[in-house]
MDTraj code that builds the backbone (N, CA, C; nanometers):
import mdtraj as md
import numpy as np

residues = "MET ALA ILE LEU LYS ILE ALA ARG MET GLY HIS PRO VAL LEU VAL HIS PRO ALA ARG PRO ILE ASP ASP PRO GLY ALA GLU SER VAL ARG HIS LEU LEU ALA ASP MET ALA GLU THR MET LEU ASP ALA GLU GLY ILE GLY LEU ALA ALA PRO GLN VAL HIS HIS PRO LEU ARG LEU ILE LEU PHE LEU ASP ALA GLU ALA ARG ASP GLU VAL GLN GLY ARG ARG PRO ILE ALA LEU ILE ASN PRO GLU ILE GLU PRO LEU ASP ARG SER LEU GLU PRO GLY TRP GLU GLY CYS LEU SER ILE PRO GLY LEU ARG GLY LEU VAL PRO ARG TYR ALA ARG ILE GLY TYR ARG GLY LEU SER PRO ALA GLY ARG LEU VAL GLU ARG GLU ALA GLN GLY LEU HIS ALA ARG VAL VAL GLN HIS GLU VAL ASP HIS LEU ASP GLY VAL LEU TYR PRO MET ARG MET PRO ASP LEU ARG GLN LEU ALA PHE GLU THR GLU LEU LYS HIS PHE ALA ALA GLU PHE ASP GLU GLY ASP PRO ASP GLU PRO ALA ASP GLN PRO".split()
xyz = np.array([
    [-1.0870, -0.7094, -0.1575],
    [-0.9602, -0.6383, -0.1573],
    [-0.9205, -0.6076, -0.3011],
    [-0.8384, -0.5035, -0.3135],
    [-0.7951, -0.4605, -0.4460],
    [-0.6513, -0.4118, -0.4394],
    [-0.5833, -0.4250, -0.5509],
    [-0.4497, -0.3681, -0.5636],
    [-0.4675, -0.2243, -0.6103],
    [-0.4125, -0.1321, -0.5336],
    [-0.4281, 0.0100, -0.5607],
    [-0.3133, 0.0635, -0.6461],
    [-0.3413, 0.1717, -0.7157],
    [-0.2382, 0.2384, -0.7948],
    [-0.1447, 0.3138, -0.6999],
    [-0.0154, 0.2984, -0.7226],
    [0.0843, 0.3649, -0.6385],
    [0.1228, 0.4985, -0.7010],
    [0.1100, 0.6044, -0.6222],
    [0.1501, 0.7383, -0.6673],
    [0.3013, 0.7409, -0.6838],
    [0.3454, 0.8045, -0.7906],
    [0.4890, 0.8158, -0.8168],
    [0.5367, 0.9575, -0.7908],
    [0.6668, 0.9690, -0.7647],
    [0.7277, 1.0989, -0.7374],
    [0.6833, 1.1994, -0.8435],
    [0.6395, 1.3144, -0.7978],
    [0.5871, 1.4179, -0.8864],
    [0.4382, 1.4391, -0.8638],
    [0.3705, 1.3379, -0.8095],
    [0.2271, 1.3536, -0.7807],
    [0.2129, 1.4370, -0.6529],
    [0.1229, 1.5353, -0.6531],
    [0.1079, 1.6241, -0.5362],
    [0.0735, 1.5537, -0.4054],
    [0.0066, 1.4392, -0.4100],
    [-0.0313, 1.3709, -0.2856],
    [0.0911, 1.3305, -0.2040],
    [0.2063, 1.3177, -0.2682],
    [0.3277, 1.2738, -0.1994],
    [0.4043, 1.3858, -0.1308],
    [0.3703, 1.5104, -0.1568],
    [0.4493, 1.6202, -0.0996],
    [0.3702, 1.7097, -0.0042],
    [0.2516, 1.6653, 0.0343],
    [0.1712, 1.7417, 0.1304],
    [0.1496, 1.6582, 0.2558],
    [0.1445, 1.7220, 0.3720],
    [0.1186, 1.6463, 0.4949],
    [-0.0187, 1.5776, 0.4901],
    [-0.0229, 1.4569, 0.5449],
    [-0.1466, 1.3794, 0.5497],
    [-0.2301, 1.4210, 0.6712],
    [-0.3594, 1.3946, 0.6614],
    [-0.4537, 1.4285, 0.7691],
    [-0.4606, 1.3162, 0.8727],
    [-0.4760, 1.3526, 1.0000],
    [-0.4955, 1.2498, 1.1028],
    [-0.6270, 1.1743, 1.0802],
    [-0.6306, 1.0530, 1.1288],
    [-0.7510, 0.9705, 1.1217],
    [-0.8228, 0.9821, 1.2551],
    [-0.9495, 1.0224, 1.2523],
    [-1.0270, 1.0410, 1.3748],
    [-1.0810, 0.9107, 1.4312],
    [-1.1209, 0.8184, 1.3441],
    [-1.1826, 0.6935, 1.3882],
    [-1.1049, 0.5748, 1.3318],
    [-1.0089, 0.5210, 1.4086],
    [-0.9281, 0.4099, 1.3591],
    [-1.0099, 0.2865, 1.3212],
    [-1.1244, 0.2680, 1.3831],
    [-1.2060, 0.1505, 1.3574],
    [-1.3070, 0.1658, 1.2461],
    [-1.3042, 0.2784, 1.1776],
    [-1.4021, 0.3023, 1.0710],
    [-1.3892, 0.1975, 0.9612],
    [-1.5018, 0.1610, 0.9031],
    [-1.5033, 0.0630, 0.7944],
    [-1.4132, 0.1070, 0.6798],
    [-1.4137, 0.2362, 0.6489],
    [-1.3306, 0.2865, 0.5393],
    [-1.1819, 0.2655, 0.5678],
    [-1.1414, 0.2773, 0.6948],
    [-1.0020, 0.2554, 0.7330],
    [-0.9677, 0.1069, 0.7209],
    [-1.0555, 0.0195, 0.7681],
    [-1.0314, -0.1253, 0.7571],
    [-1.0200, -0.1676, 0.6102],
    [-1.1075, -0.1130, 0.5278],
    [-1.1044, -0.1466, 0.3851],
    [-0.9742, -0.0970, 0.3204],
    [-0.9352, 0.0265, 0.3515],
    [-0.8112, 0.0820, 0.2974],
    [-0.6914, -0.0011, 0.3424],
    [-0.6886, -0.0408, 0.4691],
    [-0.5774, -0.1228, 0.5189],
    [-0.5664, -0.2549, 0.4438],
    [-0.6774, -0.3186, 0.4197],
    [-0.6758, -0.4460, 0.3462],
    [-0.6218, -0.4262, 0.2050],
    [-0.6670, -0.3196, 0.1394],
    [-0.6188, -0.2911, 0.0039],
    [-0.4705, -0.2533, 0.0042],
    [-0.4277, -0.1769, 0.1055],
    [-0.2861, -0.1405, 0.1149],
    [-0.1987, -0.2633, 0.1368],
    [-0.2443, -0.3558, 0.2212],
    [-0.1662, -0.4769, 0.2462],
    [-0.1507, -0.5578, 0.1180],
    [-0.2594, -0.5729, 0.0433],
    [-0.2519, -0.6474, -0.0822],
    [-0.1598, -0.5761, -0.1817],
    [-0.1694, -0.4442, -0.1867],
    [-0.0864, -0.3651, -0.2782],
    [0.0614, -0.3766, -0.2421],
    [0.0948, -0.3626, -0.1131],
    [0.2336, -0.3687, -0.0691],
    [0.2939, -0.5057, -0.0982],
    [0.2204, -0.6113, -0.0675],
    [0.2732, -0.7453, -0.0911],
    [0.2868, -0.7745, -0.2402],
    [0.1913, -0.7279, -0.3207],
    [0.1993, -0.7472, -0.4652],
    [0.3216, -0.6758, -0.5235],
    [0.3532, -0.5580, -0.4697],
    [0.4666, -0.4794, -0.5189],
    [0.5991, -0.5230, -0.4562],
    [0.5935, -0.6238, -0.3680],
    [0.7114, -0.6740, -0.2983],
    [0.7796, -0.5669, -0.2146],
    [0.6976, -0.4793, -0.1557],
    [0.7485, -0.3759, -0.0669],
    [0.7520, -0.4247, 0.0764],
    [0.8186, -0.3469, 0.1622],
    [0.8217, -0.3793, 0.3039],
    [0.7567, -0.2691, 0.3869],
    [0.7005, -0.1709, 0.3189],
    [0.6267, -0.0646, 0.3850],
    [0.5451, 0.0118, 0.2828],
    [0.4377, 0.0737, 0.3307],
    [0.3517, 0.1527, 0.2433],
    [0.2760, 0.2532, 0.3286],
    [0.2679, 0.3759, 0.2812],
    [0.1927, 0.4809, 0.3489],
    [0.0701, 0.5158, 0.2657],
    [-0.0377, 0.5526, 0.3332],
    [-0.1627, 0.5824, 0.2628],
    [-0.1455, 0.6869, 0.1518],
    [-0.0663, 0.7929, 0.1705],
    [-0.0498, 0.8872, 0.0591],
    [0.0065, 0.8221, -0.0679],
    [0.0824, 0.7147, -0.0529],
    [0.1380, 0.6475, -0.1701],
    [0.0304, 0.5802, -0.2557],
    [-0.0869, 0.5586, -0.1987],
    [-0.1979, 0.5015, -0.2761],
    [-0.3110, 0.6045, -0.2879],
    [-0.2713, 0.7321, -0.2887],
    [-0.3610, 0.8443, -0.3169],
    [-0.4633, 0.8715, -0.2073],
    [-0.4315, 0.8360, -0.0826],
    [-0.5180, 0.8655, 0.0323],
    [-0.4361, 0.9470, 0.1315],
    [-0.4578, 1.0776, 0.1403],
    [-0.3756, 1.1620, 0.2271],
    [-0.4134, 1.1501, 0.3750],
    [-0.3958, 1.0294, 0.4304],
    [-0.4286, 1.0000, 0.5693],
    [-0.3050, 0.9489, 0.6414],
    [-0.3000, 0.9694, 0.7728],
    [-0.1848, 0.9290, 0.8535],
    [-0.1978, 0.7813, 0.8914],
    [-0.1644, 0.6974, 0.7958],
    [-0.1775, 0.5534, 0.8093],
    [-0.0615, 0.4873, 0.7358],
    [0.0076, 0.3962, 0.8051],
    [0.1183, 0.3231, 0.7426],
    [0.1037, 0.1732, 0.7692],
    [0.1634, 0.0956, 0.6805],
    [0.1799, -0.0489, 0.6960],
    [0.3282, -0.0779, 0.6796],
    [0.3798, -0.1757, 0.7540],
    [0.5206, -0.2106, 0.7390],
    [0.5452, -0.3492, 0.7944],
    [0.6561, -0.4062, 0.7545],
    [0.7038, -0.5324, 0.8101],
    [0.8096, -0.4985, 0.9139],
    [0.8031, -0.5604, 1.0296],
    [0.8893, -0.5203, 1.1411],
    [1.0174, -0.6015, 1.1544],
    [1.0722, -0.6466, 1.0464],
    [1.1974, -0.7223, 1.0497],
    [1.3160, -0.6289, 1.0730],
    [1.4153, -0.6773, 1.1469],
    [1.5357, -0.5978, 1.1697],
    [1.6344, -0.6103, 1.0551],
    [1.6167, -0.7123, 0.9715],
    [1.7043, -0.7320, 0.8558],
    [1.6200, -0.7854, 0.7394],
    [1.6666, -0.7604, 0.6179],
    [1.5911, -0.7980, 0.4977],
    [1.5627, -0.9487, 0.4916],
    [1.6558, -1.0314, 0.5387],
    [1.6350, -1.1763, 0.5314],
    [1.5322, -1.2269, 0.6330],
    [1.4816, -1.1415, 0.7193],
    [1.3782, -1.1779, 0.8164],
    [1.2376, -1.1415, 0.7685],
    [1.2249, -1.0811, 0.6523],
    [1.0972, -1.0280, 0.6037],
    [0.9991, -1.1386, 0.5662],
    [1.0491, -1.2442, 0.5050],
    [0.9637, -1.3505, 0.4519],
    [0.8678, -1.4044, 0.5582],
    [0.7396, -1.4098, 0.5253],
    [0.6392, -1.4684, 0.6120],
    [0.5832, -1.3763, 0.7196],
    [0.6343, -1.2564, 0.7319],
    [0.5815, -1.1644, 0.8328],
    [0.4523, -1.1004, 0.7829],
    [0.3653, -1.0718, 0.8770],
    [0.2404, -1.0019, 0.8442],
    [0.2612, -0.8525, 0.8625],
    [0.2036, -0.7710, 0.7738],
    [0.2183, -0.6262, 0.7877],
    [0.1551, -0.5739, 0.9170],
    [0.2203, -0.4771, 0.9748],
    [0.1697, -0.4083, 1.0936],
    [0.1116, -0.2758, 1.0476],
    [-0.0070, -0.2432, 1.0956],
    [-0.0720, -0.1155, 1.0640],
    [-0.0536, -0.0210, 1.1817],
    [-0.0254, 0.1043, 1.1507],
    [-0.0111, 0.2052, 1.2542],
    [-0.0835, 0.3311, 1.2078],
    [-0.1735, 0.3785, 1.2910],
    [-0.2556, 0.4954, 1.2603],
    [-0.2060, 0.6137, 1.3431],
    [-0.1925, 0.7282, 1.2782],
    [-0.1444, 0.8519, 1.3412],
    [-0.0109, 0.8296, 1.4146],
    [0.0881, 0.7709, 1.3463],
    [0.2148, 0.7383, 1.4133],
    [0.2987, 0.8609, 1.4460],
    [0.3782, 0.8447, 1.5518],
    [0.4771, 0.9443, 1.5936],
    [0.6074, 0.8714, 1.6199],
    [0.7185, 0.9384, 1.5919],
    [0.8524, 0.8798, 1.6090],
    [0.9325, 0.9662, 1.7054],
    [1.0161, 0.8983, 1.7843],
    [1.1098, 0.9680, 1.8717],
    [1.2452, 0.8982, 1.8633],
    [1.3503, 0.9705, 1.8250],
    [1.4836, 0.9078, 1.8235],
    [1.5236, 0.8685, 1.9654],
    [1.5840, 0.7513, 1.9815],
    [1.6295, 0.7075, 2.1134],
    [1.7750, 0.7431, 2.1368],
    [1.8463, 0.7740, 2.0319],
    [1.9780, 0.8354, 2.0411],
    [1.9982, 0.9148, 1.9129],
    [2.0990, 0.9966, 1.9096],
    [2.1180, 1.0872, 1.7958],
    [2.2049, 1.0302, 1.6854],
    [2.2512, 0.9066, 1.7001],
    [2.3381, 0.8515, 1.5971],
    [2.2586, 0.8179, 1.4722],
    [2.3167, 0.8552, 1.3585],
    [2.2565, 0.8290, 1.2287],
    [2.3372, 0.7216, 1.1573],
    [2.2666, 0.6354, 1.0841],
    [2.3325, 0.5331, 1.0039],
    [2.2917, 0.5499, 0.8595],
    [2.3889, 0.5518, 0.7669],
    [2.3512, 0.5557, 0.6258],
    [2.3027, 0.4181, 0.5813],
    [2.2080, 0.4167, 0.4918],
    [2.1601, 0.2902, 0.4377],
    [2.0951, 0.3135, 0.3025],
    [2.1043, 0.2131, 0.2163],
    [2.0441, 0.2222, 0.0833],
    [1.8939, 0.2064, 0.0953],
    [1.8206, 0.2984, 0.0362],
    [1.6749, 0.2918, 0.0369],
    [1.6219, 0.3025, -0.1046],
    [1.5089, 0.2390, -0.1229],
    [1.4295, 0.2526, -0.2436],
    [1.2891, 0.2880, -0.1997],
    [1.2019, 0.3061, -0.2943],
    [1.0648, 0.3450, -0.2613],
    [0.9734, 0.3011, -0.3741],
    [0.8589, 0.2476, -0.3383],
    [0.7616, 0.2068, -0.4395],
    [0.7148, 0.3254, -0.5222],
    [0.7248, 0.4463, -0.4673],
    [0.6854, 0.5671, -0.5406],
    [0.7978, 0.6246, -0.6261],
    [0.9172, 0.5672, -0.6145],
    [1.0327, 0.6114, -0.6936],
    [1.0987, 0.4863, -0.7509],
    [1.0301, 0.4178, -0.8409],
    [1.0817, 0.2888, -0.8893],
    [1.2126, 0.3025, -0.9672],
    [1.2990, 0.2027, -0.9450],
    [1.4224, 0.1949, -1.0222],
    [1.5402, 0.2706, -0.9651],
    [1.5195, 0.3495, -0.8599],
    [1.6280, 0.4277, -0.8009],
    [1.6557, 0.3820, -0.6585],
    [1.7773, 0.4053, -0.6132],
    [1.8188, 0.3808, -0.4754],
    [1.9038, 0.4988, -0.4322],
    [1.8971, 0.5296, -0.3029],
    [1.9772, 0.6383, -0.2500],
    [2.0309, 0.6042, -0.1128],
    [2.1438, 0.6625, -0.0798],
    [2.2063, 0.6435, 0.0509],
    [2.1496, 0.7495, 0.1450],
    [2.0714, 0.7038, 0.2426],
    [1.9938, 0.7932, 0.3296],
    [2.0353, 0.7739, 0.4753],
    [2.0694, 0.8819, 0.5454],
    [2.0967, 0.8687, 0.6889],
    [1.9646, 0.8627, 0.7663],
    [1.9561, 0.7702, 0.8610],
    [1.8379, 0.7554, 0.9477],
    [1.8847, 0.7294, 1.0899],
    [1.7982, 0.7621, 1.1863],
    [1.8293, 0.7301, 1.3251],
    [1.8441, 0.5792, 1.3399],
    [1.9454, 0.5372, 1.4138],
    [1.9726, 0.3953, 1.4326],
    [1.8674, 0.3297, 1.5222],
    [1.8210, 0.4016, 1.6222],
    [1.7206, 0.3489, 1.7167],
    [1.6111, 0.4519, 1.7365],
    [1.4895, 0.4043, 1.7306],
    [1.3752, 0.4942, 1.7504],
    [1.2722, 0.4288, 1.8421],
    [1.1883, 0.5131, 1.8988],
    [1.0658, 0.4690, 1.9628],
    [0.9538, 0.5204, 1.8746],
    [0.8474, 0.4442, 1.8644],
    [0.7319, 0.4939, 1.7897],
    [0.6044, 0.4550, 1.8613],
    [0.5009, 0.5329, 1.8346],
    [0.3705, 0.5051, 1.8921],
    [0.2635, 0.5480, 1.7938],
    [0.1506, 0.4874, 1.8081],
    [0.0350, 0.5188, 1.7247],
    [-0.0785, 0.4285, 1.7684],
    [-0.1816, 0.4247, 1.6890],
    [-0.2977, 0.3427, 1.7212],
    [-0.3057, 0.2220, 1.6287],
    [-0.3519, 0.1132, 1.6843],
    [-0.3801, -0.0055, 1.6035],
    [-0.5155, 0.0159, 1.5353],
    [-0.5507, -0.0667, 1.4370],
    [-0.6831, -0.0551, 1.3754],
    [-0.7972, -0.0741, 1.4750],
    [-0.7687, -0.1391, 1.5881],
    [-0.8703, -0.1557, 1.6928],
    [-0.8761, -0.0351, 1.7863],
    [-0.7884, 0.0631, 1.7631],
    [-0.7885, 0.1837, 1.8454],
    [-0.7019, 0.1736, 1.9696],
    [-0.6263, 0.0647, 1.9845],
    [-0.5376, 0.0485, 2.1002],
    [-0.4041, 0.1182, 2.0752],
    [-0.3474, 0.1716, 2.1818],
    [-0.2167, 0.2363, 2.1733],
    [-0.1094, 0.1311, 2.1488],
    [-0.0233, 0.1573, 2.0511],
    [0.0909, 0.0723, 2.0205],
    [0.2151, 0.1548, 2.0493],
    [0.3052, 0.1023, 2.1316],
    [0.4323, 0.1687, 2.1605],
    [0.5423, 0.0646, 2.1494],
    [0.6427, 0.0943, 2.0673],
    [0.7522, -0.0007, 2.0470],
    [0.8824, 0.0742, 2.0267],
    [0.9900, -0.0011, 2.0382],
    [1.1224, 0.0477, 2.0011],
    [1.1667, -0.0321, 1.8800],
    [1.2511, 0.0300, 1.7979],
    [1.2970, -0.0372, 1.6762],
    [1.4404, 0.0022, 1.6463],
    [1.5089, -0.0888, 1.5768],
    [1.6432, -0.0621, 1.5261],
    [1.6580, -0.1369, 1.3949],
    [1.7682, -0.1170, 1.3286],
    [1.7935, -0.1863, 1.2020],
    [1.6910, -0.1484, 1.0959],
    [1.6602, -0.2451, 1.0114],
    [1.5660, -0.2236, 0.9021],
    [1.4295, -0.1793, 0.9540],
    [1.3862, -0.2364, 1.0646],
    [1.2577, -0.2007, 1.1252],
    [1.2514, -0.0490, 1.1494],
    [1.3532, 0.0074, 1.2113],
    [1.3566, 0.1513, 1.2393],
    [1.3598, 0.2329, 1.1098],
    [1.4379, 0.1879, 1.0132],
    [1.4499, 0.2594, 0.8856],
    [1.3147, 0.2639, 0.8134],
    [1.2451, 0.1507, 0.8087],
    [1.1179, 0.1453, 0.7364],
    [1.0134, 0.2343, 0.8031],
    [1.0056, 0.2311, 0.9350],
    [0.9077, 0.3160, 1.0044],
    [0.9369, 0.4633, 0.9766],
    [1.0638, 0.5034, 0.9833],
    [1.0994, 0.6432, 0.9560],
    [1.0643, 0.6807, 0.8118],
    [1.0938, 0.5923, 0.7180],
    [1.0647, 0.6171, 0.5766],
    [0.9140, 0.6376, 0.5560],
    [0.8338, 0.5488, 0.6151],
    [0.6886, 0.5578, 0.5953],
    [0.6292, 0.6797, 0.6641],
    [0.6761, 0.7134, 0.7824],
    [0.6258, 0.8332, 0.8503],
    [0.6651, 0.9584, 0.7717],
    [0.7823, 0.9572, 0.7102],
    [0.8197, 1.0690, 0.6228],
    [0.7129, 1.0912, 0.5149],
    [0.6614, 0.9822, 0.4574],
    [0.5562, 0.9969, 0.3559],
    [0.4360, 1.0731, 0.4116],
    [0.4050, 1.0537, 0.5382],
    [0.2899, 1.1220, 0.5981],
    [0.3156, 1.2714, 0.6137],
    [0.4426, 1.3087, 0.6135],
    [0.4807, 1.4499, 0.6263],
    [0.5170, 1.5120, 0.4922],
    [0.4954, 1.4392, 0.3824],
    [0.5256, 1.4917, 0.2496],
    [0.6726, 1.4893, 0.2148],
    [0.7480, 1.3977, 0.2763],
    [0.8928, 1.3894, 0.2546],
    [0.9253, 1.2590, 0.1827],
    [0.9974, 1.2688, 0.0719],
    [1.0468, 1.1515, -0.0005],
    [1.1947, 1.1342, 0.0316],
    [1.2448, 1.0107, 0.0267],
    [1.3809, 0.9841, 0.0737],
    [1.4882, 1.0706, 0.0075],
    [1.4780, 1.1089, -0.1218],
    [1.5844, 1.1954, -0.1750],
    [1.5947, 1.3294, -0.1005],
    [1.4856, 1.3735, -0.0399],
    [1.4880, 1.4979, 0.0371],
    [1.5717, 1.4846, 0.1640],
    [1.5965, 1.3632, 0.2081],
    [1.6780, 1.3361, 0.3275],
    [1.8248, 1.3131, 0.2937],
    [1.8555, 1.3023, 0.1669],
    [1.9921, 1.2704, 0.1263],
    [2.0810, 1.3947, 0.1306],
    [2.1926, 1.3886, 0.2019],
    [2.2826, 1.5039, 0.2056],
    [2.3634, 1.5203, 0.0769],
    [2.3727, 1.4135, -0.0033],
    [2.4546, 1.4181, -0.1240],
    [2.3819, 1.3427, -0.2358],
    [2.3255, 1.4168, -0.3289],
    [2.2502, 1.3536, -0.4367],
    [2.3390, 1.2768, -0.5348],
    [2.4701, 1.2876, -0.5200],
    [2.5579, 1.2019, -0.5996],
    [2.5440, 1.0569, -0.5552],
    [2.4832, 1.0347, -0.4396],
    [2.4625, 0.8998, -0.3868],
    [2.3211, 0.8481, -0.4182],
    [2.2659, 0.8972, -0.5272],
    [2.1383, 0.8518, -0.5803],
    [2.1683, 0.7840, -0.7132],
    [2.1198, 0.6615, -0.7314],
    [2.1572, 0.5858, -0.8506],
    [2.0437, 0.4956, -0.8962],
    [2.0473, 0.4615, -1.0240],
    [1.9574, 0.3592, -1.0746],
    [2.0032, 0.2248, -1.0188],
    [1.9073, 0.1389, -0.9887],
    [1.9396, 0.0068, -0.9346],
    [2.0404, -0.0671, -1.0229],
    [2.0259, -0.0530, -1.1535],
    [2.1126, -0.1249, -1.2469],
    [2.2575, -0.0745, -1.2436],
    [2.2809, 0.0394, -1.1853],
    [2.4153, 0.0985, -1.1825],
    [2.4813, 0.0905, -1.0455],
    [2.4157, 0.0319, -0.9473],
    [2.4698, 0.0328, -0.8114],
    [2.6059, -0.0351, -0.7997],
    [2.6287, -0.1400, -0.8748],
    [2.7592, -0.2069, -0.8637],
    [2.8724, -0.1142, -0.9063],
    [2.8486, -0.0286, -1.0054],
    [2.9499, 0.0690, -1.0472],
    [2.9610, 0.1804, -0.9439],
    [2.8490, 0.2151, -0.8894],
    [2.8413, 0.3234, -0.7926],
    [2.9217, 0.2905, -0.6667],
    [2.9106, 0.1681, -0.6194],
    [2.9778, 0.1294, -0.4955],
    [3.1278, 0.1457, -0.5059],
    [3.1848, 0.1188, -0.6198],
    [3.3290, 0.1345, -0.6377],
    [3.3706, 0.2796, -0.6166],
    [3.2826, 0.3716, -0.6522],
    [3.3114, 0.5152, -0.6384],
    [3.2978, 0.5618, -0.4930],
    [3.1905, 0.5203, -0.4254],
    [3.1606, 0.5752, -0.2933],
    [3.1856, 0.4796, -0.1782],
    [3.1901, 0.3470, -0.2059],
    [3.2185, 0.2462, -0.1050],
    [3.1370, 0.2659, 0.0219],
    [3.0071, 0.2853, 0.0084],
    [2.9164, 0.2998, 0.1217],
    [2.8189, 0.1841, 0.1209],
    [2.8220, 0.1007, 0.2216],
    [2.7282, -0.0107, 0.2280],
    [2.7624, -0.1152, 0.1241],
    [2.6724, -0.2086, 0.1066],
    [2.6923, -0.3167, 0.0113],
    [2.5801, -0.3136, -0.0915],
    [2.6040, -0.2556, -0.2095],
    [2.4984, -0.2431, -0.3080],
    [2.4552, -0.3764, -0.3683],
    [2.5299, -0.4838, -0.3452],
    [2.4868, -0.6142, -0.3945],
    [2.3806, -0.6751, -0.3040],
    [2.3684, -0.6224, -0.1821],
    [2.2608, -0.6649, -0.0934],
    [2.1317, -0.6002, -0.1422],
    [2.0172, -0.6664, -0.1255],
    [1.8918, -0.6031, -0.1666],
    [1.8715, -0.4727, -0.0914],
    [1.8450, -0.3663, -0.1637],
    [1.8212, -0.2372, -0.0993],
    [1.6837, -0.2379, -0.0344],
    [1.6691, -0.1618, 0.0713],
    [1.5417, -0.1532, 0.1411],
    [1.4425, -0.0789, 0.0518],
    [1.3286, -0.1398, 0.0299],
    [1.2256, -0.0775, -0.0534],
    [1.0965, -0.0717, 0.0263],
    [1.0834, 0.0310, 0.1104],
    [0.9593, 0.0433, 0.1859],
    [0.8387, 0.0649, 0.0992],
])
top = md.Topology()
chain = top.add_chain()
for i, resn in enumerate(residues, 1):
    res = top.add_residue(resn, chain, resSeq=i)
    for name in ("N", "CA", "C"):
        top.add_atom(name, md.element.get_by_symbol(name[0]), res)
traj = md.Trajectory(xyz[None], top)
């Protein structure tokens, strides 16, 4: 296993749609998944998409915790060729960060509840429902597969801030709790 270089905002691999994976059980996919898991855990992330490590494939890893304090000790879940379906139309704002956009956080609206499906590395169909942080992380990572970075989802770029300035920012906008760890998929 190896720690891979994470593509940062501005690299073309992050703004183009990723290709579907034809063979989920391929050795190259298993190897990439192992390297992605090591990379995500080393970077202290809770999600990672293959394009973020310079592989334009429809593959994501994430931790399925509903809240940040549930993340510790969870094993990453791999999902190949994922699809998302909102289970209701309500959107919730939440602070997000991204391993590809280090040092910044933004207030991003996401569906509160989603259903998702895709293939496991063994080629089995995975279908689940998610809410809370789990739903937010899956949506964030699938966005990467479509060439979308979280600032592109923000309706108001005034709600984009450096992590070091969030305490000042909250006084201005009073959205969420910036003293809580922001989600960093």
